[in-house]
C-alpha positions in Angstrom: -98.6 96.6 48.4 -99.1 94.4 51.3 -100.0 90.7 51.3 -103.6 90.8 52.6 -103.5 88.0 55.1 -105.9 88.1 58.1 -104.1 89.1 61.3 -105.2 88.0 64.8 -103.4 89.2 67.9 -104.2 87.2 71.1 -103.1 89.2 74.2 -102.9 86.7 77.0 -103.4 88.2 80.5 -100.4 87.8 82.8 -98.8 85.0 80.7 -95.4 85.1 82.3 -92.6 83.0 80.7 -92.5 81.2 84.1 -95.9 79.6 83.4 -95.2 78.5 79.8 -93.8 75.0 79.6 -92.0 75.6 76.3 -89.6 78.0 78.0 -89.1 75.7 81.1 -88.2 72.3 79.7 -91.9 71.3 79.6 -92.7 72.4 83.2 -95.7 74.8 83.0 -99.4 75.2 82.7 -99.8 75.8 79.0 -99.8 72.4 77.2 -101.7 73.7 74.2 -99.7 76.8 73.8 -96.5 74.6 74.1 -97.8 72.5 71.2 -98.3 75.6 69.0 -94.9 76.8 69.9 -93.4 73.6 68.4 -94.6 74.8 65.0 -94.3 78.6 65.3 -91.8 81.4 65.2 -91.0 81.8 68.9 -89.2 84.8 70.5 -87.0 83.8 73.5 -86.3 87.3 74.7 -89.6 89.1 75.5 -89.8 92.2 77.6 -93.1 93.9 78.5 -93.5 97.6 77.6 -95.5 98.1 80.8 -96.5 96.6 84.1 -100.3 96.8 83.8 -103.0 95.7 81.3 -104.0 99.3 80.6 -100.4 99.9 79.4 -100.3 96.9 77.2 -102.9 97.8 74.6 -101.2 101.0 73.4 -97.8 99.3 73.4 -98.9 96.3 71.4 -101.3 97.8 68.9 -99.9 101.4 68.6 -96.2 101.1 69.6 -96.7 103.5 72.5 -94.7 102.1 75.4 -95.0 103.3 79.0 -93.1 106.5 79.0 -94.9 108.3 81.8 -95.9 107.5 85.4 -99.5 107.3 84.4 -100.8 105.2 81.5 -101.2 106.7 78.1 -104.9 105.8 78.0 -105.7 107.9 81.1 -103.2 110.7 80.3 -103.8 114.1 78.8 -102.4 112.7 75.5 -105.0 110.1 75.0 -107.0 112.2 72.6 -104.0 113.1 70.5 -103.9 111.7 67.0 -101.7 108.6 66.7 -101.2 105.7 64.3 -102.0 102.2 65.2 -102.2 98.8 63.4 -105.9 99.3 63.1 -105.7 102.8 61.5 -103.0 101.6 59.0 -104.9 98.4 58.1 -108.2 100.3 57.7 -106.5 102.1 54.8 -105.7 98.7 53.2 -109.3 97.7 53.3 -109.2 95.5 56.4 -112.1 95.0 58.8 -110.6 95.9 62.2 -112.0 94.9 65.6 -111.1 94.7 69.3 -112.5 92.1 71.7 -112.3 92.3 75.4 -114.7 90.6 77.8 -114.8 93.4 80.3 -117.5 96.1 80.7 -117.2 99.0 78.2 -115.5 101.4 80.6 -112.9 99.0 81.8 -109.4 100.5 81.6 -110.5 102.9 78.9 -110.2 100.2 76.2 -113.4 101.2 74.4 -112.3 104.9 74.0 -108.8 103.8 73.1 -110.2 101.5 70.4 -112.1 104.3 68.8 -109.1 106.7 68.9 -106.8 104.0 67.6 -109.2 103.5 64.6 -110.7 100.0 65.4 -113.9 99.9 63.4 -115.6 97.6 65.9 -115.4 96.9 69.6 -116.9 93.9 71.3 -117.1 93.6 75.1 -119.4 92.3 77.9 -122.3 94.5 76.8 -122.2 93.2 73.2 -121.8 89.6 74.5 -125.0 90.2 76.4 -125.2 87.1 78.6 -124.5 87.6 82.3 -124.6 83.9 82.9 -120.9 83.8 81.8 -119.9 86.8 84.0 -116.9 86.0 86.3 -118.2 88.2 89.1 -115.5 90.8 88.8 -113.9 91.5 85.4 -116.1 90.3 82.7 -116.9 87.2 80.7 -114.9 84.0 81.3 -112.3 83.4 78.6 -113.9 80.1 77.4 -117.3 81.4 76.3 -115.8 84.8 75.2 -113.4 83.0 72.9 -116.3 81.1 71.4 -118.0 84.5 70.9 -114.8 85.8 69.3 -114.7 82.7 67.0 -118.4 83.3 65.9 -117.6 86.9 65.2 -114.6 86.1 63.0 -116.7 83.8 60.9 -119.0 86.7 60.0 -116.2 89.1 59.0 -115.2 89.8 55.4 -111.6 89.2 54.6 -109.1 90.6 55.1 -109.6 91.2 58.8 -107.5 92.4 61.7 -108.8 91.4 65.1 -107.3 91.7 68.6 -108.6 89.6 71.6 -107.5 90.5 75.1 -108.2 87.7 77.6 -109.0 88.4 81.3 -109.5 85.2 83.3 -105.9 84.9 84.5 -106.3 88.2 86.5 -106.9 88.5 90.2 -109.2 87.2 91.8 -108.5 84.2 89.6 -111.8 82.5 89.0 -112.8 79.7 86.6 -116.3 78.7 85.5 -118.3 76.4 87.8 -118.3 73.6 85.1 -114.5 73.8 84.6 -112.8 70.9 86.3 -109.8 72.5 88.0 -106.9 70.5 89.4 -105.8 72.5 92.4 -107.4 72.9 95.8 -106.9 76.6 95.7 -107.5 78.3 92.4 -104.7 80.7 91.7 -103.1 82.2 88.7 -101.5 78.9 87.6 -104.9 77.3 87.4 -106.4 80.2 85.5 -103.5 80.1 83.1 -104.3 76.5 82.5 -108.0 77.3 82.0 -107.3 80.0 79.4 -104.8 77.6 77.7 -107.7 75.1 77.5 -110.0 77.8 76.1 -107.3 78.6 73.5 -107.2 74.9 72.4 -110.9 74.9 71.9 -110.7 78.1 69.9 -108.0 76.7 67.6 -109.9 73.4 67.2 -112.8 75.4 65.8 -110.7 77.8 63.7 -108.6 75.2 61.9 -111.5 73.9 59.9 -112.4 77.3 58.4 -111.4 78.5 55.0 -109.9 81.7 56.4 -107.6 79.8 58.8 -104.9 79.1 56.2 -104.8 82.8 55.3 -104.4 84.0 58.8 -101.4 85.1 60.9 -101.8 84.5 64.6 -99.7 86.5 67.0 -99.8 85.4 70.6 -98.3 87.6 73.3 -98.6 88.3 77.0 -99.8 91.8 78.1 -97.2 91.8 80.9 -95.7 89.4 83.4 -97.7 88.4 86.5 -96.8 90.0 89.9 -96.7 86.4 91.3 -93.4 84.5 91.0 -92.9 80.9 92.2 -89.5 79.7 91.0 -86.2 81.2 92.1 -85.2 81.7 88.4 -88.0 84.2 87.8 -87.7 86.1 91.1 
C-alpha cells in the first residue's frame, strides 16, 4: 500500500547545472530555486537521458531513455503499451494530469500523455488566451504556472501532475511587463524569469491545505546547448 501523497513533477526547460547558483557557490540565475534547495533533497550528479525536450518526457515519466537515433515519441514504438507513473498511479486512485503551455501537437506530448495514461492534458488550447502567447512556443511560464496552480486547486486528492515549462527555450522571450536585467535577452535571462515564475507559484501553493501533503520533484529536461563557463564546456 502506498502513502497517498500528492506528487508534482516540475520539468524545467534547459535548466543546466551551470545556471543554478546552488551548484556554483551562489553564482547563477535561480535565486528562488537555490532557496528551495537549501531545504530539499538535492542530487549533485544529474545526467540527462536525452538531448531534446521530446526525449525528456518519456525518460522522466516512463523511464524510457533515449535508446535510438529518433525519439521514442515519434518512433514506430510510440503506440506500444508501456507503463508510466501516470498509469501506475491511476490504479492507486490518483487524478493524473500533464501541463505544457505549447500547442496540442507540439513534440507529440498530447498523444504521449494519452498513451502514458494521463487522464487529463492541459496546453495552449485549454489555456485559451492568446494574450499570453510568446509568439513561438506557447504560453509564457508565468501565466501558465498561475493556470497550473488554479488547476491543482480544483483537483481531488491524491493527484499526480506534471508541468513542463517552455520559456527558457530559443528564441528566449519574456513577457513585455517582465523587467529584465540584460540588454540582450538570452537563456540566462529566461532562466531567471522562469525562476521568478516558480517563486510566485510556490508563494501561492504554500497557503493551501494540500501543500503539506505534496511531494515536489524539480528536474531539468536536459542541459542547454549554450555554455558560458569553462567548467561546463
